N, C-alpha and C positions, 0 to 999 in steps of 0.2 A: 324144498318145497312150502311155500308160504300157506299157512292155514289160518283159517278163522273159526273160532269155537262159537256156535250160535245157540241160542235157546229162543223158542217162540212162546212169549208172554202174554196169553189171549183169553184163558176162560173167564167169563163173567157168571156163570150159569149156577155154580154149586155154592151153597150158603158156607159162611166163613166156617162153621164149626167142623165141616167135612176136612178142613187142615191143607186145602191145595196152596193156598198163599203161604205155608210155611215150606212147601217144596220149593218155591221161587227163592225164598232166603237161602234154605241151605245149598241150593245148586251154585247160588252165586257165590256163597261165602267159601265151599270147599274150592271152587276155582281159585279164589284169592289166595286162599290159604296155602295151595299149592305153589303160589307164585305165578299165577297165569292169569290175565284179562280175558272175558270172551266180549260177545256183542249180543246183548240181549233184545230182542226185537219184540216191541209191546203195542200192543192195541190201546188206541186211545180210551176205550170206554175201561179198558183195565187198570190203566194208570189213575184214573179219575176214582175207580171204586178202590183200591188200594189206599188212596188218601181218604176217602169218605170212611174208610173201614178203620182209620187210625192206625195203618200198618207203616208206621215210620221206620220199623227195624227192617222190613222187607225192602221199602225205599231205599233205605242208607247202603243195604246190601246190595241193590243194583246201582247205586252211585258209584261203587268202587270199580265198575265196568263200563265199557261201550255201550251206548244205547242207539235204538234204531226205532222207526215207528214199523208196526205191522199192520198198517191202516188204522183209520180212526174207529171202526166199527165192526164188530163181529155179530151184528144182525143185519137183517133187509133193510134197504138194498146193498147187494155186494157191487165192487167194481164193474164187474161184467154187466151187471141188471141196469146200473146207473148209466153205462156207456152204450147199452145195447141200440138206442136208438138216435145216438149223437154223431156228430162230424167231428172233423179235427179241431177248430176252434172251439165250439161250444163244448165239446167234450174234455179237451184241455181245462176250460174254464170250471167245469164241473169237478172234475180232480181236485184243483186247487182248492175251491169251496169246500169240498168234504173232508179233504186230508189235510190241510193246514191245521186243524183244530188239535190233531194228535200231535204234530211236531210241536205248535205252539206250548201243549199242556205237559209234553213230556220234559221240555225243556224248562217249564216252570216248576214243576214238582219234584222234579230229580237234580236239576241243578245244572244241567249241562245240555249242548246243543246234540241233538241227534245226528248221526253219522249218514243215514242212509234211510231210504223207504226200501221195504222187503213185499216180495211176492207173498200173497196170503191164499193159501188154498192152490186153486188152479189159476185164479184170477190174473191175466195178464193181459196187458194193452200198451200201445205205444205211448197214448196220452199218460198213462201213469208213469211211464220212464222219463218223458218230458218233462212233467210236472216234477218229478225228483229233481232233476237237474235245475229247474228255474227254482226251487226252495234251495237250491245250493246243497243236495245231498246225492249221493251215488244211488244206485238200484241193484238190492242184492236178492238171491236165488232166481236170478236172469236166464231164460233160457235162449237170449239172443247171445248165442256163441259162433265161433266160426271153427272149423276143423283146427285141433291142437291149441285153441286159444280161449281160456276160460274169462279173461279179462278183456273186455272191449269198450267201445264207444259207440252208443245206439241212440240215436235221436237225442245227439249232441250231450249225452249222460254217460257216465262213467259205469257199466254195468259189470257185476261180479257173479259169475256162475260157478260151474263145479259143485258136486255135492254128494257126500257120504253120511247117511243117518241108520234109523232103525234100531235104535238104542232104547228110546224113552218107554216102551211097552215092556220091554225084556230085560230092563235092569233088575228086577226081582226073581228073575228065573236065570241060575247060575249056568244052567247047561247051554241055554238059548244066549246068553250073553258070552258065552266063551265061544261060540260057532262064530257069534257075530266079530268077535275080536279078531278071529283069524281072517275071516273075509276082510276086515278093515286093513288088517296087514299085508294081505294081496292088493288090496286096492293102492295102499299107499305106495307099494313096490312098483306096480303097474305105471301108476301116474309120474314116478320119480323116473322110471325108463323112459316114458313118452316125452320128458323133458317140461311136464305142465307146470307152470309158474305158481299156481294159486288154485286151492279148492275150500271149500266149507266142510268141516266135521260139524256135522248136526248132533249136539248134545241132547236135544229132545224138546218136548212140549212138557214142562212142569206137570202141568194137569195130567197128563197121560201117564206119566211115571207112577201116579198114586191112583187114577182112574182107570177102569178097563176099556173105556172108550172115552171119547171126546164128551165130556159132560153135557154140553148143549145141542149134540148133534140132531136129536129129536125135535128139539124146539125150534130151530131153525130151519128143518128139512122141507126138500120140495118148495122152495121159495117163499115160504110163509113163516111170519115171527108167531109162535105161540106166546099168550099172554104170559106175563112175568109169575103171574099166582100158579102156572101149571109148570114152571119149569122143574121144579121139585120131582113131580111125578115122573119125568123122564129122565132123572138121573141113573147112570150105570152103576154097576158094582164097584166097591173100593177096596185096595188090597188092605191085608192086616198088617199089623205092626210087624210081624217076622219077615213079611214079604218087603216092607219098607227098609228093615235094617239091611236085608239083602242088596236092595236099590241103592242106598246110600253107599254101601261098601264097593260095590262094582261100579257106581258112577266115580268114586274116588280112585279105583283102580284104571278106568278109563283115561281119568286126567292127568294120572301118572304116567301113564303109557304115553301119552302124547307129547308130555313135557320131557321125555327121556329120551325119546325117537330121534337118532341123529340126523335124519333125512326132513325132519319137519322143523318150522320156524314160526312161533305162533305168533299171530298180528289180529288187532282188532281191525275192523273195518275202517275206522277213523286212520288208522296207520297204514292200510294197504292203499286207500287212497292219495297219502303221501307219496306212496311209492311210483303212481302211473301218471303219466301225461299223456300230451299229445305233441307231434312234430310241427313246429311252426312254420316250416318253408318246405316245398316241394320241387324236388330239383328234375333237371332235364332227363335224366338216366332214368328216373322213376317212369316217368311220364312216358318215354319211350317203351320200356319194357313193358308197361301195362298196357300200351296201344299193342304192342306186337303180341300179347298173350291174348288180348280182348279180339283181335281181328283172327286168330289162328283158331280161337274156342268157339268163336261166334255167341259170346256170351257178355252180359254187363259185369264187369269186375271191380272190386275193389284193388289199390294197390297194396303196397308191402305193410305201412302204417297210416294209409289213407283211402276213406270212403269211395265207395263210385262217384257218388256227387261231387265230391271234392275233387277227384281227378279229371271228372267233365269240365268242371269250371276251370281248372288249370289249363286242360287243353283251348278253352276259348280263349282265356286271356292271353295264352302262348299265341293264338292265332292272330290276335287283335296287334300283339307286340311285333309280329313277323311283318304284319303290314307297314306299321310305323318304323321300324329300325331294320327291316330286312334281315333278320334273324332271329331265331327262337331264343326266349331269355334263358339263362343259366338256372334260375330258381326263380319260384313265385312264393308269395306269402299264402299260405293256406287260406281258404274262406271258409268259415262255418255256413254249413246251410242245411236245411232240412229236406226229408223227401218231398215228393207233390202231395197234395190234397186230394187230388182224384187220380183215376186209374189212367195211365198213360196210352195214348193210340197206339194200336198194333202195327196197322198197315198204312205206310205213306201214302198220303194224296197226291200222289204223282201218275202223268200219263204212263200206261203200259210200254209205250214206246221208248219212254226216257226215263228208266228207274235208277235216277242218278241226280246227284247235286251238282251245279256249276261252284266255282269260285265264289262268285258274288253270293249266290244263296247260302254259302258256307259262314261267309262274314256276316250276312243278316242272322243266321241263325245263332252265332257266337254273340252278337250284339244282343238278341233276346234273352239268351241263358244268362247273360252278365246283368242286364238291368232287371230282368224278374227277380232273380235272386238277392240284388241288393235293394229291392224295394219291398219285399215280402218275407225273405228268409228261407224262403220253400223256392225248390226245382218246379219248374213248370211242367205239366203233365204232358203240352205238346208246344210247338214252336210255328207259328203262321209265316207262311211265305207268301210268295205274290199271288194274284189273282185268287184268294181264299184257301189257296191249298196248305196243307198241315202235315207235319211229320212228329210222330209221337216223339217222348223223351229218349227211348231205345233207339229210335233211328238217327238222333242228334247224337247221342252218345257214339255210335257206329260210325257216324260219317266223321266225327273230330278224330275217332281212333284210327281211321284208314288215312286220314289227311296230316296226321302228326308225323309219321315217319317219313314223307314225302318233303315235308316243311325242314326236317332234320337235315335233309339232305340239300337244302336250297333250292328245293324245285316247288314251284305252285302247281297243283292239281287243276286241270281244268275240270274234270269230271271224278266225282266220288261215287261210284255205285253203292247202292243199296239193298238189302235184302227184302223181298215183299211182306216179311213179317219181323217184328222185332220184338226183341223181351221187354216186358214191361218194368221188371226188377231183376236185381241180382238172383241167382238160381239159389240162393241159401233162403230165399221168401219162401220158397213150397216148403222146404223144410220145417221152417218156423211155425208157419202155418199149421202145417200137420202136427208139430208137436203140441200147439196149444189146443188144438181140437183134441187131440188125445186126451188131455189132461181130462178135458170135459167128460169126456166118454168113459174115461178109465175109473170113475168112481168118487166125482166130486158130489157128495149127497145132498148139499145145502143149498144148490141153484135151482131156480124155476126149471120144470122140467122141459119148457118149450123155448128156452132162451135161443135166439138167433143170434150166432156169432159173426154173422156175414161182414158188417159194417166195421167192426172190432179187428176182424182178422185183415180185410181190406188196409187197414191204416199200419197193422203191423208189418205186411208185404211192402208197403209204400216205404215206410220207413227204413228198410234193408237197402236204399240208396246212401243210408248214413252209416252203415254197419262197417267197422274197421277194430284191426286188433288195437288196445291199448301198448303205448310203449313203457317198457320198464325203466324207470330212470337212471337205475343203476348201470344199465348199458351205455348210458351216453355222458358218463363223466369227463369233464375237461371237453366235450364236444358240444356243438350247436343241437340244441333239441330240435 
């Protein structure tokens, strides 16, 4: 199993004499001295602070490893806060405006391009993921996973999930550390049995290795920033020299355990990115099988390595090819596509006496799907029919799924029956929505108490039309991707 060893470098609140910057350095140095490279996720404010403090030694230690952005700022507004009132396009522009400085400054100060943007705290939004892709970064600590699959494509960006951590606060406590090591051993065994390809082993927040809580958590609690001159007033207790000696020893013990584990292969996020790809063509057998499953289950489903949106577009293009050539194509080029920007209709606007589409209506729907996605890059939320009638994206998916097997037999369906209610997105959307909301209610202490996630989770759900497993390149040696 591939594992990325990650540390989140984020504290800007503790003064330099507290020694938290030193912890960053020795965590990076021990890892490198033991022959391993990690991925250090750095807040933009923090890398600028290290430069301002003259900590070239810490910067050099970080440069021995892979680096990523842990967002630009660890003060308000955080991503959920600045995206709360945004739609898709203005939200995407806002993410790029706020997050590009961290990517730029990390590269300038450390001397290497970040490999990823990482989820900070609970903040997760589809616009963050898309922005990472537009900056040519992967997205780390992603909840956008599929059953049995921790590496996915979502919103057109490579997403890396899977996580085991909980060490940073307990490195200095031998008993608690040994207990957690046994739990890590069990976790690895479980994931290997399941066939998990990738996970993160989180080595910790350097600041919490030494501090007994996040140094700035009260200074930014409940959605407001305390004045800088009051930061020291809210600092936590710090561990003793003896506790820090134990912390260093146990940290090295964990690193050696990982290095020597026969079932683990350590990779940086930059290296993991090179391992995964997307299939370039979608074949007839895949389209037929996905149609069969979708009709049987009555759901919007992805293919084995294709998103529901990509499958829908391939069905639509196949329908047009059938008209021009009299048969379905054996394969089609995969088309990049994003989810709709607004909620699809649930109820088809059809007379109750004829809840079906005719062949010509299906062709018209195929044309709308193809033209809209080529002109906008997004799936449409609905498809217009004659006389001002509309069907939602889920109904269009249902109609194509029902028509495709008939066309595979060489038969033109004269009527394609539709259900009176169509799903708006794949079923995984509800799970992802719930996971994100749970992270808010489960203990994110810094977000303003009246935050409204409705707009944010709407786009998270809509982009589930893009969610699919990532393809491990080693599976395809000598074959077409």
